[in-house]
N, C-alpha and C positions, 0 to 999 in steps of 0.2 A: 404228199397225202391228203387226202379230205378229211376234216375230223370234223364229227357232229357233237354239238353240245347236249349231253345224254341227260341232261335236266329238262330239256325242252321236249314236251309232251309229243311232237311232230315226229321226233325220231323213237320215241320209245319202242315202237313195235319192230322187232327183228326183220319183219317182212317187208317194212318201208327200206330200212338200210339195204336190205338184199335187193330190192327193186331199184334203187339209187345206182348200185354197183352194175347191176346189169343194163342200166339206163346209159350209162357212160361208156364211151369207146375208148378203152385205154390204149389199144393199139394206133387210134388216130392221134393221141399226143404223143406217142412214142416216135411215130413217122413225121409229124407234122412240126412238132416243136423240139423234139431231141434228134431230128433229122434220123432216126433209127438206131441212137445211138443210147439205148436203154432197155431194160426189161420190166415186164410188170411185175408189181411187189404182191406178194400173196401173204405178207404179215412183218414182223418186225426183223427178220433175218434175211441176209445177202444169199441168193443161190451161190453155190460154191464153198460155202463155210459149213464147218462140222455141224453147227445147231439147225441149219435150214432143212426145213421138212417139204419136200416137194409134193407130198400126198394130201393136199387140204383142199377143201371146197374152191371151186373156180366160178368166175363170173364173168363169161364172155359176153360180148354186147350184143343185146336180145330185147329189143325194146317190147316185144309182144309178151315175154315172161315178166318183164318189168310192169307192165300194164294189168297183168293177171294178178301179180301179186298185191299191186297196190288196191285192185278191186276186193281181193281176198281181206285186205287189211281195212276195207270199208271207204275206201277214197273213190268217189264216181264224180265226172263233170254232169252235174243235174241240169245247170243252166245253157249249157253249149257254148261257154266263152273259151274252151280250150284249157282251162285250169280246172283241176279236181277239187271237190269239195268233201267236207265230212262234219258233221254236226254243227253247220253254219259255218264252217272256217275254210277259206282257200287254202289249197297248199303252196305256200309262198315262204320262202327264207331267203335270209342274205348270206352270202359268203364273203368272211373279210380277209384278206392278206395285207402283205407288208408293201411298202413302195420299194423301188430300186429292184424288183426281183421279176425280169421278164417272163420266165418260164412259168412262174405261178400266176402272174396277172393273164397270160396266155390260156393257161390250163382252166382258170377261172371262167373265161369266155367259151371255151369248148365245152365244158360241163354246164354252163348256162343253155347253151345250144341244143344240147343233147337232151336235157332234162325238159325242156318246154316242149319236146317231141312225146314225152310221155305224160304231159300235163302238170308239170310242176313248174312254178316261176321262180327264178332265180335273181335276186340283185346282187350286184358285186360292190364291193366298198374297199379301196385302196386305202391304207393308212401309213402314216409316217411312224417308224419302226418304235419310238420310245410310247406314243400314246397306245399304238396297237398293244404292245405287252402290257403296259401300266393300266391303261383305262379299259382294256376291252379283255384279253386273256386273263391277267391276274383278277379281273373282277368276275369274270365267267358272263361277260355281257356280249356273247355272239350266239348266232344259231350253229353256223359252220366255218371252219377256218381251211386255208390252204397253208400249210408249212411243208417243213422236212426234217428227217432226223439223220443224224451221223450215226452209225452202227459200229458201236466199241468192239474190240476185240474179245472182250469177254461178253457172253451172250445173258448177262444177268440183266433183267428188263423191270427190275423191282421199282426203280424212281418213277418209271413212265407209266407202269400197269397195274401196280399195286392198289387197292382201293384205300389205302392209308396214306396215300401219296394225293389227295385230292384236294388239299389246303390250299389258302392264297399262295401265289407264287412258286407253288410245286408243281411238277411237270405232268401230272395225270390231270390236267385241266380239261380233258373232255368228260371227266367223272366217270370213268370206267369202273365197274364193280361186279366181280364175279367170284364167289366163295372158292370154286375149284381152281380158277386161275390163281387166285391169293396162295392157296395151299401149294400149288405146283410151282410157283415161283420160289416159296421159302425153301422148298424141298432142292430145288434146283440150285439155291446158292449155298446151300448146307453140305453138298457133298464134292469130293474132289474127282470121284470116278466119273469119267467123260461118257461112258456108255449109259449111266445111270442118268447123268444130268441130260442125256439127248432124250431119253425116254420122258421126260418132266417137259422139256421144250418142245418136243414133236407135239404132245398132247395140248400145250397152250396154243401152238398155231392152229390147230385143228379147231379149237374151240373160237379164237378170234376171227378165223375165216368164217366159221359158221355165224358169228355174232355181227 
């Protein structure tokens, strides 16, 4: 996944995040890097598991839609240099990832290339793991990061998505905060009834896909 530091004003507007999703060609990564051995993720749950919700908003590769969303959010290339600007600031950000993971490094390069086509300039920084975690992720000193999650058997995602888990060394390091998601996660982890739980997690996935 590509995770944004949501404390960074660049990513505050939902339309910007949706535009980036439309600007990236997920199928290109699946075919070119994973040799076809993968599926596009639409949220924190794996297809084929009981908690997975297939009916969420999708973002197929659509550069025109991406440009339209960015324009709507106030980003325009006013000086003709190919990079969008707003309030005197160019749309530039850095993706950090860890050394020793070829898949992540190649994904970063494809993202960089595709986003340049919609007017966003991306820099890539590959860091040694200990420095990556201690100096950048834990201290929230990053614009965006490429990492991966293991999906546990139980669908409780409290540690990653609940707004109370945004402290140093905690797992919600993108600083995601949504009151409805908090409530749904709390309800989901406090009932044994799988049908009830599924309703809560289905709604969580709808919100996360939208956001």
